[in-house]
mmCIF file of the N, C-alpha and C atoms, coordinates in Angstrom:
data_MODEL
# 
_entry.id   MODEL 
# 
loop_
_atom_site.group_PDB 
_atom_site.id 
_atom_site.type_symbol 
_atom_site.label_atom_id 
_atom_site.label_alt_id 
_atom_site.label_comp_id 
_atom_site.label_asym_id 
_atom_site.label_entity_id 
_atom_site.label_seq_id 
_atom_site.pdbx_PDB_ins_code 
_atom_site.Cartn_x 
_atom_site.Cartn_y 
_atom_site.Cartn_z 
_atom_site.occupancy 
_atom_site.B_iso_or_equiv 
_atom_site.pdbx_formal_charge 
_atom_site.auth_seq_id 
_atom_site.auth_comp_id 
_atom_site.auth_asym_id 
_atom_site.auth_atom_id 
_atom_site.pdbx_PDB_model_num 
ATOM 1   N N  . UNK A 1 1  ? 99.297  201.389 205.094 1.00 0.00 ? 1  UNK A N  1 
ATOM 2   C CA . UNK A 1 1  ? 100.402 201.687 204.102 1.00 0.00 ? 1  UNK A CA 1 
ATOM 3   C C  . UNK A 1 1  ? 101.597 200.869 204.568 1.00 0.00 ? 1  UNK A C  1 
ATOM 4   N N  . UNK A 1 2  ? 102.063 201.058 205.727 1.00 0.00 ? 2  UNK A N  1 
ATOM 5   C CA . UNK A 1 2  ? 103.249 200.363 206.241 1.00 0.00 ? 2  UNK A CA 1 
ATOM 6   C C  . UNK A 1 2  ? 102.979 198.885 206.140 1.00 0.00 ? 2  UNK A C  1 
ATOM 7   N N  . UNK A 1 3  ? 101.979 198.333 206.606 1.00 0.00 ? 3  UNK A N  1 
ATOM 8   C CA . UNK A 1 3  ? 101.680 196.912 206.454 1.00 0.00 ? 3  UNK A CA 1 
ATOM 9   C C  . UNK A 1 3  ? 101.754 196.415 205.110 1.00 0.00 ? 3  UNK A C  1 
ATOM 10  N N  . UNK A 1 4  ? 101.125 197.128 204.096 1.00 0.00 ? 4  UNK A N  1 
ATOM 11  C CA . UNK A 1 4  ? 101.269 196.656 202.771 1.00 0.00 ? 4  UNK A CA 1 
ATOM 12  C C  . UNK A 1 4  ? 102.556 196.661 202.176 1.00 0.00 ? 4  UNK A C  1 
ATOM 13  N N  . UNK A 1 5  ? 103.386 197.661 202.587 1.00 0.00 ? 5  UNK A N  1 
ATOM 14  C CA . UNK A 1 5  ? 104.847 197.582 202.124 1.00 0.00 ? 5  UNK A CA 1 
ATOM 15  C C  . UNK A 1 5  ? 105.673 196.545 202.774 1.00 0.00 ? 5  UNK A C  1 
ATOM 16  N N  . UNK A 1 6  ? 105.344 196.237 203.894 1.00 0.00 ? 6  UNK A N  1 
ATOM 17  C CA . UNK A 1 6  ? 105.947 195.043 204.687 1.00 0.00 ? 6  UNK A CA 1 
ATOM 18  C C  . UNK A 1 6  ? 105.655 193.689 203.873 1.00 0.00 ? 6  UNK A C  1 
ATOM 19  N N  . UNK A 1 7  ? 104.405 193.595 203.582 1.00 0.00 ? 7  UNK A N  1 
ATOM 20  C CA . UNK A 1 7  ? 103.875 192.411 202.803 1.00 0.00 ? 7  UNK A CA 1 
ATOM 21  C C  . UNK A 1 7  ? 104.613 192.307 201.493 1.00 0.00 ? 7  UNK A C  1 
ATOM 22  N N  . UNK A 1 8  ? 104.778 193.388 200.734 1.00 0.00 ? 8  UNK A N  1 
ATOM 23  C CA . UNK A 1 8  ? 105.389 193.336 199.432 1.00 0.00 ? 8  UNK A CA 1 
ATOM 24  C C  . UNK A 1 8  ? 106.890 193.050 199.565 1.00 0.00 ? 8  UNK A C  1 
ATOM 25  N N  . UNK A 1 9  ? 107.495 193.569 200.584 1.00 0.00 ? 9  UNK A N  1 
ATOM 26  C CA . UNK A 1 9  ? 108.884 193.293 200.808 1.00 0.00 ? 9  UNK A CA 1 
ATOM 27  C C  . UNK A 1 9  ? 109.046 191.760 201.189 1.00 0.00 ? 9  UNK A C  1 
ATOM 28  N N  . UNK A 1 10 ? 108.242 191.182 202.034 1.00 0.00 ? 10 UNK A N  1 
ATOM 29  C CA . UNK A 1 10 ? 108.280 189.844 202.293 1.00 0.00 ? 10 UNK A CA 1 
ATOM 30  C C  . UNK A 1 10 ? 108.056 188.954 201.031 1.00 0.00 ? 10 UNK A C  1 
ATOM 31  N N  . UNK A 1 11 ? 107.171 189.332 200.184 1.00 0.00 ? 11 UNK A N  1 
ATOM 32  C CA . UNK A 1 11 ? 107.037 188.571 198.962 1.00 0.00 ? 11 UNK A CA 1 
ATOM 33  C C  . UNK A 1 11 ? 108.234 188.799 198.047 1.00 0.00 ? 11 UNK A C  1 
ATOM 34  N N  . UNK A 1 12 ? 108.823 189.875 197.992 1.00 0.00 ? 12 UNK A N  1 
ATOM 35  C CA . UNK A 1 12 ? 110.086 190.050 197.258 1.00 0.00 ? 12 UNK A CA 1 
ATOM 36  C C  . UNK A 1 12 ? 111.228 189.278 197.793 1.00 0.00 ? 12 UNK A C  1 
ATOM 37  N N  . UNK A 1 13 ? 111.358 189.143 198.975 1.00 0.00 ? 13 UNK A N  1 
ATOM 38  C CA . UNK A 1 13 ? 112.390 188.196 199.586 1.00 0.00 ? 13 UNK A CA 1 
ATOM 39  C C  . UNK A 1 13 ? 112.091 186.789 199.302 1.00 0.00 ? 13 UNK A C  1 
ATOM 40  N N  . UNK A 1 14 ? 110.965 186.433 199.439 1.00 0.00 ? 14 UNK A N  1 
ATOM 41  C CA . UNK A 1 14 ? 110.515 184.959 199.074 1.00 0.00 ? 14 UNK A CA 1 
ATOM 42  C C  . UNK A 1 14 ? 110.874 184.674 197.620 1.00 0.00 ? 14 UNK A C  1 
ATOM 43  N N  . UNK A 1 15 ? 110.463 185.431 196.700 1.00 0.00 ? 15 UNK A N  1 
ATOM 44  C CA . UNK A 1 15 ? 110.648 185.204 195.276 1.00 0.00 ? 15 UNK A CA 1 
ATOM 45  C C  . UNK A 1 15 ? 112.146 185.181 194.926 1.00 0.00 ? 15 UNK A C  1 
ATOM 46  N N  . UNK A 1 16 ? 112.967 186.278 195.367 1.00 0.00 ? 16 UNK A N  1 
ATOM 47  C CA . UNK A 1 16 ? 114.281 186.351 195.058 1.00 0.00 ? 16 UNK A CA 1 
ATOM 48  C C  . UNK A 1 16 ? 115.131 185.205 195.635 1.00 0.00 ? 16 UNK A C  1 
ATOM 49  N N  . UNK A 1 17 ? 114.747 184.773 196.827 1.00 0.00 ? 17 UNK A N  1 
ATOM 50  C CA . UNK A 1 17 ? 115.461 183.501 197.375 1.00 0.00 ? 17 UNK A CA 1 
ATOM 51  C C  . UNK A 1 17 ? 115.172 182.280 196.605 1.00 0.00 ? 17 UNK A C  1 
ATOM 52  N N  . UNK A 1 18 ? 113.911 182.165 196.259 1.00 0.00 ? 18 UNK A N  1 
ATOM 53  C CA . UNK A 1 18 ? 113.538 180.860 195.652 1.00 0.00 ? 18 UNK A CA 1 
ATOM 54  C C  . UNK A 1 18 ? 114.214 180.742 194.091 1.00 0.00 ? 18 UNK A C  1 
ATOM 55  N N  . UNK A 1 19 ? 114.442 181.948 193.498 1.00 0.00 ? 19 UNK A N  1 
ATOM 56  C CA . UNK A 1 19 ? 115.023 181.956 192.168 1.00 0.00 ? 19 UNK A CA 1 
ATOM 57  C C  . UNK A 1 19 ? 116.401 182.261 192.098 1.00 0.00 ? 19 UNK A C  1 
ATOM 58  N N  . UNK A 1 20 ? 116.950 182.366 193.191 1.00 0.00 ? 20 UNK A N  1 
ATOM 59  C CA . UNK A 1 20 ? 118.512 182.630 193.327 1.00 0.00 ? 20 UNK A CA 1 
ATOM 60  C C  . UNK A 1 20 ? 118.983 183.835 192.420 1.00 0.00 ? 20 UNK A C  1 
ATOM 61  N N  . UNK A 1 21 ? 118.304 184.966 192.589 1.00 0.00 ? 21 UNK A N  1 
ATOM 62  C CA . UNK A 1 21 ? 118.747 186.224 191.962 1.00 0.00 ? 21 UNK A CA 1 
ATOM 63  C C  . UNK A 1 21 ? 118.581 186.313 190.494 1.00 0.00 ? 21 UNK A C  1 
ATOM 64  N N  . UNK A 1 22 ? 117.858 185.334 189.813 1.00 0.00 ? 22 UNK A N  1 
ATOM 65  C CA . UNK A 1 22 ? 117.571 185.238 188.414 1.00 0.00 ? 22 UNK A CA 1 
ATOM 66  C C  . UNK A 1 22 ? 116.194 186.102 188.146 1.00 0.00 ? 22 UNK A C  1 
ATOM 67  N N  . UNK A 1 23 ? 115.478 186.336 189.250 1.00 0.00 ? 23 UNK A N  1 
ATOM 68  C CA . UNK A 1 23 ? 114.305 187.098 189.124 1.00 0.00 ? 23 UNK A CA 1 
ATOM 69  C C  . UNK A 1 23 ? 114.142 187.951 190.425 1.00 0.00 ? 23 UNK A C  1 
ATOM 70  N N  . UNK A 1 24 ? 113.273 188.950 190.361 1.00 0.00 ? 24 UNK A N  1 
ATOM 71  C CA . UNK A 1 24 ? 113.073 189.804 191.529 1.00 0.00 ? 24 UNK A CA 1 
ATOM 72  C C  . UNK A 1 24 ? 111.823 190.523 191.277 1.00 0.00 ? 24 UNK A C  1 
ATOM 73  N N  . UNK A 1 25 ? 111.456 191.286 192.391 1.00 0.00 ? 25 UNK A N  1 
ATOM 74  C CA . UNK A 1 25 ? 110.259 192.047 192.408 1.00 0.00 ? 25 UNK A CA 1 
ATOM 75  C C  . UNK A 1 25 ? 110.625 193.490 192.548 1.00 0.00 ? 25 UNK A C  1 
ATOM 76  N N  . UNK A 1 26 ? 110.103 194.457 191.723 1.00 0.00 ? 26 UNK A N  1 
ATOM 77  C CA . UNK A 1 26 ? 110.344 195.838 192.026 1.00 0.00 ? 26 UNK A CA 1 
ATOM 78  C C  . UNK A 1 26 ? 109.097 196.441 192.643 1.00 0.00 ? 26 UNK A C  1 
ATOM 79  N N  . UNK A 1 27 ? 109.306 197.361 193.613 1.00 0.00 ? 27 UNK A N  1 
ATOM 80  C CA . UNK A 1 27 ? 108.175 198.085 194.283 1.00 0.00 ? 27 UNK A CA 1 
ATOM 81  C C  . UNK A 1 27 ? 108.611 199.512 194.495 1.00 0.00 ? 27 UNK A C  1 
ATOM 82  N N  . UNK A 1 28 ? 107.644 200.353 194.675 1.00 0.00 ? 28 UNK A N  1 
ATOM 83  C CA . UNK A 1 28 ? 107.850 201.774 194.841 1.00 0.00 ? 28 UNK A CA 1 
ATOM 84  C C  . UNK A 1 28 ? 108.505 201.874 196.391 1.00 0.00 ? 28 UNK A C  1 
ATOM 85  N N  . UNK A 1 29 ? 109.824 202.221 196.409 1.00 0.00 ? 29 UNK A N  1 
ATOM 86  C CA . UNK A 1 29 ? 110.474 202.394 197.635 1.00 0.00 ? 29 UNK A CA 1 
ATOM 87  C C  . UNK A 1 29 ? 110.307 203.776 198.288 1.00 0.00 ? 29 UNK A C  1 
ATOM 88  N N  . UNK A 1 30 ? 109.616 204.746 197.539 1.00 0.00 ? 30 UNK A N  1 
ATOM 89  C CA . UNK A 1 30 ? 109.438 206.089 198.175 1.00 0.00 ? 30 UNK A CA 1 
ATOM 90  C C  . UNK A 1 30 ? 108.184 205.973 198.953 1.00 0.00 ? 30 UNK A C  1 
ATOM 91  N N  . UNK A 1 31 ? 107.237 205.140 198.621 1.00 0.00 ? 31 UNK A N  1 
ATOM 92  C CA . UNK A 1 31 ? 106.016 205.045 199.423 1.00 0.00 ? 31 UNK A CA 1 
ATOM 93  C C  . UNK A 1 31 ? 104.835 205.300 198.611 1.00 0.00 ? 31 UNK A C  1 
ATOM 94  N N  . UNK A 1 32 ? 103.684 205.110 199.132 1.00 0.00 ? 32 UNK A N  1 
ATOM 95  C CA . UNK A 1 32 ? 102.294 205.418 198.572 1.00 0.00 ? 32 UNK A CA 1 
ATOM 96  C C  . UNK A 1 32 ? 101.481 206.177 199.603 1.00 0.00 ? 32 UNK A C  1 
ATOM 97  N N  . UNK A 1 33 ? 100.544 207.047 198.918 1.00 0.00 ? 33 UNK A N  1 
ATOM 98  C CA . UNK A 1 33 ? 99.588  207.729 199.854 1.00 0.00 ? 33 UNK A CA 1 
ATOM 99  C C  . UNK A 1 33 ? 98.401  206.726 200.202 1.00 0.00 ? 33 UNK A C  1 
ATOM 100 N N  . UNK A 1 34 ? 97.923  206.902 201.460 1.00 0.00 ? 34 UNK A N  1 
ATOM 101 C CA . UNK A 1 34 ? 96.781  206.109 201.715 1.00 0.00 ? 34 UNK A CA 1 
ATOM 102 C C  . UNK A 1 34 ? 95.718  205.971 200.623 1.00 0.00 ? 34 UNK A C  1 
ATOM 103 N N  . UNK A 1 35 ? 95.160  204.820 200.244 1.00 0.00 ? 35 UNK A N  1 
ATOM 104 C CA . UNK A 1 35 ? 94.171  204.754 199.217 1.00 0.00 ? 35 UNK A CA 1 
ATOM 105 C C  . UNK A 1 35 ? 94.842  204.502 197.795 1.00 0.00 ? 35 UNK A C  1 
ATOM 106 N N  . UNK A 1 36 ? 96.060  204.854 197.687 1.00 0.00 ? 36 UNK A N  1 
ATOM 107 C CA . UNK A 1 36 ? 96.705  204.555 196.319 1.00 0.00 ? 36 UNK A CA 1 
ATOM 108 C C  . UNK A 1 36 ? 96.755  203.149 196.005 1.00 0.00 ? 36 UNK A C  1 
ATOM 109 N N  . UNK A 1 37 ? 96.721  202.751 194.744 1.00 0.00 ? 37 UNK A N  1 
ATOM 110 C CA . UNK A 1 37 ? 96.965  201.428 194.282 1.00 0.00 ? 37 UNK A CA 1 
ATOM 111 C C  . UNK A 1 37 ? 98.283  200.959 194.468 1.00 0.00 ? 37 UNK A C  1 
ATOM 112 N N  . UNK A 1 38 ? 98.576  199.940 195.144 1.00 0.00 ? 38 UNK A N  1 
ATOM 113 C CA . UNK A 1 38 ? 100.030 199.446 195.295 1.00 0.00 ? 38 UNK A CA 1 
ATOM 114 C C  . UNK A 1 38 ? 100.421 198.457 194.125 1.00 0.00 ? 38 UNK A C  1 
ATOM 115 N N  . UNK A 1 39 ? 101.543 198.653 193.545 1.00 0.00 ? 39 UNK A N  1 
ATOM 116 C CA . UNK A 1 39 ? 101.964 197.825 192.535 1.00 0.00 ? 39 UNK A CA 1 
ATOM 117 C C  . UNK A 1 39 ? 103.328 197.156 192.827 1.00 0.00 ? 39 UNK A C  1 
ATOM 118 N N  . UNK A 1 40 ? 103.381 195.975 192.423 1.00 0.00 ? 40 UNK A N  1 
ATOM 119 C CA . UNK A 1 40 ? 104.757 195.181 192.502 1.00 0.00 ? 40 UNK A CA 1 
ATOM 120 C C  . UNK A 1 40 ? 104.975 194.515 191.131 1.00 0.00 ? 40 UNK A C  1 
ATOM 121 N N  . UNK A 1 41 ? 106.167 194.584 190.567 1.00 0.00 ? 41 UNK A N  1 
ATOM 122 C CA . UNK A 1 41 ? 106.460 194.222 189.258 1.00 0.00 ? 41 UNK A CA 1 
ATOM 123 C C  . UNK A 1 41 ? 107.393 192.972 189.333 1.00 0.00 ? 41 UNK A C  1 
ATOM 124 N N  . UNK A 1 42 ? 107.069 191.825 188.803 1.00 0.00 ? 42 UNK A N  1 
ATOM 125 C CA . UNK A 1 42 ? 108.037 190.651 188.855 1.00 0.00 ? 42 UNK A CA 1 
ATOM 126 C C  . UNK A 1 42 ? 108.807 190.706 187.467 1.00 0.00 ? 42 UNK A C  1 
ATOM 127 N N  . UNK A 1 43 ? 110.175 190.504 187.711 1.00 0.00 ? 43 UNK A N  1 
ATOM 128 C CA . UNK A 1 43 ? 111.082 190.600 186.666 1.00 0.00 ? 43 UNK A CA 1 
ATOM 129 C C  . UNK A 1 43 ? 111.891 189.363 186.617 1.00 0.00 ? 43 UNK A C  1 
ATOM 130 N N  . UNK A 1 44 ? 112.268 188.808 185.503 1.00 0.00 ? 44 UNK A N  1 
ATOM 131 C CA . UNK A 1 44 ? 113.156 187.663 185.459 1.00 0.00 ? 44 UNK A CA 1 
ATOM 132 C C  . UNK A 1 44 ? 114.148 187.791 184.285 1.00 0.00 ? 44 UNK A C  1 
ATOM 133 N N  . UNK A 1 45 ? 115.236 187.060 184.509 1.00 0.00 ? 45 UNK A N  1 
ATOM 134 C CA . UNK A 1 45 ? 116.191 187.042 183.376 1.00 0.00 ? 45 UNK A CA 1 
ATOM 135 C C  . UNK A 1 45 ? 115.874 185.894 182.418 1.00 0.00 ? 45 UNK A C  1 
ATOM 136 N N  . UNK A 1 46 ? 114.991 185.028 182.876 1.00 0.00 ? 46 UNK A N  1 
ATOM 137 C CA . UNK A 1 46 ? 114.719 183.829 182.081 1.00 0.00 ? 46 UNK A CA 1 
ATOM 138 C C  . UNK A 1 46 ? 113.057 183.823 182.101 1.00 0.00 ? 46 UNK A C  1 
ATOM 139 N N  . UNK A 1 47 ? 112.606 182.986 181.062 1.00 0.00 ? 47 UNK A N  1 
ATOM 140 C CA . UNK A 1 47 ? 111.259 182.891 180.882 1.00 0.00 ? 47 UNK A CA 1 
ATOM 141 C C  . UNK A 1 47 ? 110.604 182.031 182.052 1.00 0.00 ? 47 UNK A C  1 
ATOM 142 N N  . UNK A 1 48 ? 109.786 182.660 182.932 1.00 0.00 ? 48 UNK A N  1 
ATOM 143 C CA . UNK A 1 48 ? 109.251 181.965 183.987 1.00 0.00 ? 48 UNK A CA 1 
ATOM 144 C C  . UNK A 1 48 ? 107.696 182.055 183.913 1.00 0.00 ? 48 UNK A C  1 
ATOM 145 N N  . UNK A 1 49 ? 107.111 180.982 184.317 1.00 0.00 ? 49 UNK A N  1 
ATOM 146 C CA . UNK A 1 49 ? 105.616 181.035 184.501 1.00 0.00 ? 49 UNK A CA 1 
ATOM 147 C C  . UNK A 1 49 ? 105.287 180.828 185.914 1.00 0.00 ? 49 UNK A C  1 
ATOM 148 N N  . UNK A 1 50 ? 104.653 181.811 186.531 1.00 0.00 ? 50 UNK A N  1 
ATOM 149 C CA . UNK A 1 50 ? 104.311 181.707 187.773 1.00 0.00 ? 50 UNK A CA 1 
ATOM 150 C C  . UNK A 1 50 ? 102.896 180.991 187.936 1.00 0.00 ? 50 UNK A C  1 
ATOM 151 N N  . UNK A 1 51 ? 102.888 179.978 188.685 1.00 0.00 ? 51 UNK A N  1 
ATOM 152 C CA . UNK A 1 51 ? 101.691 179.158 188.936 1.00 0.00 ? 51 UNK A CA 1 
ATOM 153 C C  . UNK A 1 51 ? 100.818 179.723 190.086 1.00 0.00 ? 51 UNK A C  1 
ATOM 154 N N  . UNK A 1 52 ? 101.414 180.683 190.933 1.00 0.00 ? 52 UNK A N  1 
ATOM 155 C CA . UNK A 1 52 ? 100.653 181.135 191.992 1.00 0.00 ? 52 UNK A CA 1 
ATOM 156 C C  . UNK A 1 52 ? 101.618 181.791 192.991 1.00 0.00 ? 52 UNK A C  1 
ATOM 157 N N  . UNK A 1 53 ? 100.992 182.578 193.836 1.00 0.00 ? 53 UNK A N  1 
ATOM 158 C CA . UNK A 1 53 ? 101.906 183.227 194.932 1.00 0.00 ? 53 UNK A CA 1 
ATOM 159 C C  . UNK A 1 53 ? 101.050 183.629 196.125 1.00 0.00 ? 53 UNK A C  1 
ATOM 160 N N  . UNK A 1 54 ? 101.727 183.884 197.258 1.00 0.00 ? 54 UNK A N  1 
ATOM 161 C CA . UNK A 1 54 ? 100.967 184.202 198.438 1.00 0.00 ? 54 UNK A CA 1 
ATOM 162 C C  . UNK A 1 54 ? 101.465 185.761 198.770 1.00 0.00 ? 54 UNK A C  1 
ATOM 163 N N  . UNK A 1 55 ? 100.567 186.522 199.357 1.00 0.00 ? 55 UNK A N  1 
ATOM 164 C CA . UNK A 1 55 ? 100.920 187.780 200.016 1.00 0.00 ? 55 UNK A CA 1 
ATOM 165 C C  . UNK A 1 55 ? 100.933 187.326 201.546 1.00 0.00 ? 55 UNK A C  1 
ATOM 166 N N  . UNK A 1 56 ? 102.210 187.627 202.060 1.00 0.00 ? 56 UNK A N  1 
ATOM 167 C CA . UNK A 1 56 ? 102.348 187.356 203.521 1.00 0.00 ? 56 UNK A CA 1 
ATOM 168 C C  . UNK A 1 56 ? 102.545 188.521 204.306 1.00 0.00 ? 56 UNK A C  1 
ATOM 169 N N  . UNK A 1 57 ? 101.829 188.611 205.470 1.00 0.00 ? 57 UNK A N  1 
ATOM 170 C CA . UNK A 1 57 ? 102.095 189.837 206.333 1.00 0.00 ? 57 UNK A CA 1 
ATOM 171 C C  . UNK A 1 57 ? 103.492 189.442 207.086 1.00 0.00 ? 57 UNK A C  1 
ATOM 172 N N  . UNK A 1 58 ? 104.385 190.313 206.915 1.00 0.00 ? 58 UNK A N  1 
ATOM 173 C CA . UNK A 1 58 ? 105.840 190.114 207.363 1.00 0.00 ? 58 UNK A CA 1 
ATOM 174 C C  . UNK A 1 58 ? 105.780 190.220 208.888 1.00 0.00 ? 58 UNK A C  1 
ATOM 175 N N  . UNK A 1 59 ? 104.923 190.906 209.526 1.00 0.00 ? 59 UNK A N  1 
ATOM 176 C CA . UNK A 1 59 ? 104.977 191.016 210.897 1.00 0.00 ? 59 UNK A CA 1 
ATOM 177 C C  . UNK A 1 59 ? 104.413 189.725 211.554 1.00 0.00 ? 59 UNK A C  1 
ATOM 178 N N  . UNK A 1 60 ? 103.254 189.209 211.136 1.00 0.00 ? 60 UNK A N  1 
ATOM 179 C CA . UNK A 1 60 ? 102.746 188.041 211.718 1.00 0.00 ? 60 UNK A CA 1 
ATOM 180 C C  . UNK A 1 60 ? 103.187 186.782 211.099 1.00 0.00 ? 60 UNK A C  1 
ATOM 181 N N  . UNK A 1 61 ? 103.559 186.780 209.864 1.00 0.00 ? 61 UNK A N  1 
ATOM 182 C CA . UNK A 1 61 ? 104.012 185.623 209.116 1.00 0.00 ? 61 UNK A CA 1 
ATOM 183 C C  . UNK A 1 61 ? 102.709 184.769 208.612 1.00 0.00 ? 61 UNK A C  1 
ATOM 184 N N  . UNK A 1 62 ? 101.483 185.494 208.648 1.00 0.00 ? 62 UNK A N  1 
ATOM 185 C CA . UNK A 1 62 ? 100.305 184.808 208.177 1.00 0.00 ? 62 UNK A CA 1 
ATOM 186 C C  . UNK A 1 62 ? 100.008 185.260 206.661 1.00 0.00 ? 62 UNK A C  1 
ATOM 187 N N  . UNK A 1 63 ? 99.545  184.204 205.967 1.00 0.00 ? 63 UNK A N  1 
ATOM 188 C CA . UNK A 1 63 ? 99.137  184.439 204.514 1.00 0.00 ? 63 UNK A CA 1 
ATOM 189 C C  . UNK A 1 63 ? 97.895  185.434 204.582 1.00 0.00 ? 63 UNK A C  1 
ATOM 190 N N  . UNK A 1 64 ? 98.012  186.422 203.867 1.00 0.00 ? 64 UNK A N  1 
ATOM 191 C CA . UNK A 1 64 ? 96.857  187.431 203.577 1.00 0.00 ? 64 UNK A CA 1 
ATOM 192 C C  . UNK A 1 64 ? 96.067  187.068 202.513 1.00 0.00 ? 64 UNK A C  1 
ATOM 193 N N  . UNK A 1 65 ? 96.676  186.850 201.334 1.00 0.00 ? 65 UNK A N  1 
ATOM 194 C CA . UNK A 1 65 ? 95.999  186.406 200.164 1.00 0.00 ? 65 UNK A CA 1 
ATOM 195 C C  . UNK A 1 65 ? 96.740  185.405 199.336 1.00 0.00 ? 65 UNK A C  1 
ATOM 196 N N  . UNK A 1 66 ? 96.018  184.494 198.725 1.00 0.00 ? 66 UNK A N  1 
ATOM 197 C CA . UNK A 1 66 ? 96.674  183.528 197.863 1.00 0.00 ? 66 UNK A CA 1 
ATOM 198 C C  . UNK A 1 66 ? 96.111  183.680 196.361 1.00 0.00 ? 66 UNK A C  1 
ATOM 199 N N  . UNK A 1 67 ? 96.991  183.660 195.487 1.00 0.00 ? 67 UNK A N  1 
ATOM 200 C CA . UNK A 1 67 ? 96.646  183.768 194.104 1.00 0.00 ? 67 UNK A CA 1 
ATOM 201 C C  . UNK A 1 67 ? 97.217  182.518 193.393 1.00 0.00 ? 67 UNK A C  1 
ATOM 202 N N  . UNK A 1 68 ? 96.242  181.685 192.731 1.00 0.00 ? 68 UNK A N  1 
ATOM 203 C CA . UNK A 1 68 ? 96.509  180.456 192.135 1.00 0.00 ? 68 UNK A CA 1 
ATOM 204 C C  . UNK A 1 68 ? 96.428  180.461 190.649 1.00 0.00 ? 68 UNK A C  1 
ATOM 205 N N  . UNK A 1 69 ? 96.014  181.546 189.994 1.00 0.00 ? 69 UNK A N  1 
ATOM 206 C CA . UNK A 1 69 ? 95.838  181.673 188.576 1.00 0.00 ? 69 UNK A CA 1 
ATOM 207 C C  . UNK A 1 69 ? 97.161  181.926 187.977 1.00 0.00 ? 69 UNK A C  1 
ATOM 208 N N  . UNK A 1 70 ? 97.468  181.256 186.801 1.00 0.00 ? 70 UNK A N  1 
ATOM 209 C CA . UNK A 1 70 ? 98.675  181.579 186.077 1.00 0.00 ? 70 UNK A CA 1 
ATOM 210 C C  . UNK A 1 70 ? 98.721  183.101 185.785 1.00 0.00 ? 70 UNK A C  1 
ATOM 211 N N  . UNK A 1 71 ? 99.876  183.547 185.860 1.00 0.00 ? 71 UNK A N  1 
ATOM 212 C CA . UNK A 1 71 ? 100.234 185.069 185.508 1.00 0.00 ? 71 UNK A CA 1 
ATOM 213 C C  . UNK A 1 71 ? 101.225 185.073 184.413 1.00 0.00 ? 71 UNK A C  1 
ATOM 214 N N  . UNK A 1 72 ? 101.045 185.639 183.417 1.00 0.00 ? 72 UNK A N  1 
ATOM 215 C CA . UNK A 1 72 ? 101.977 185.696 182.288 1.00 0.00 ? 72 UNK A CA 1 
ATOM 216 C C  . UNK A 1 72 ? 102.387 187.116 181.901 1.00 0.00 ? 72 UNK A C  1 
# 
């Protein structure tokens, strides 16, 4: 659970820095129970098309998963 949260936070930081605060990711900051589905929501003030993204382990810095399909 903690590892997943850290990955989502790292992803949020990456996306927010890249788009200079015109877009961000919202996550549950209260936490999840073990086995719950984890959700992150991408929000933008402009019309963005995401070509792909990586989930990164914030502790090790290693890419855990890569998503290359367009998300709309």
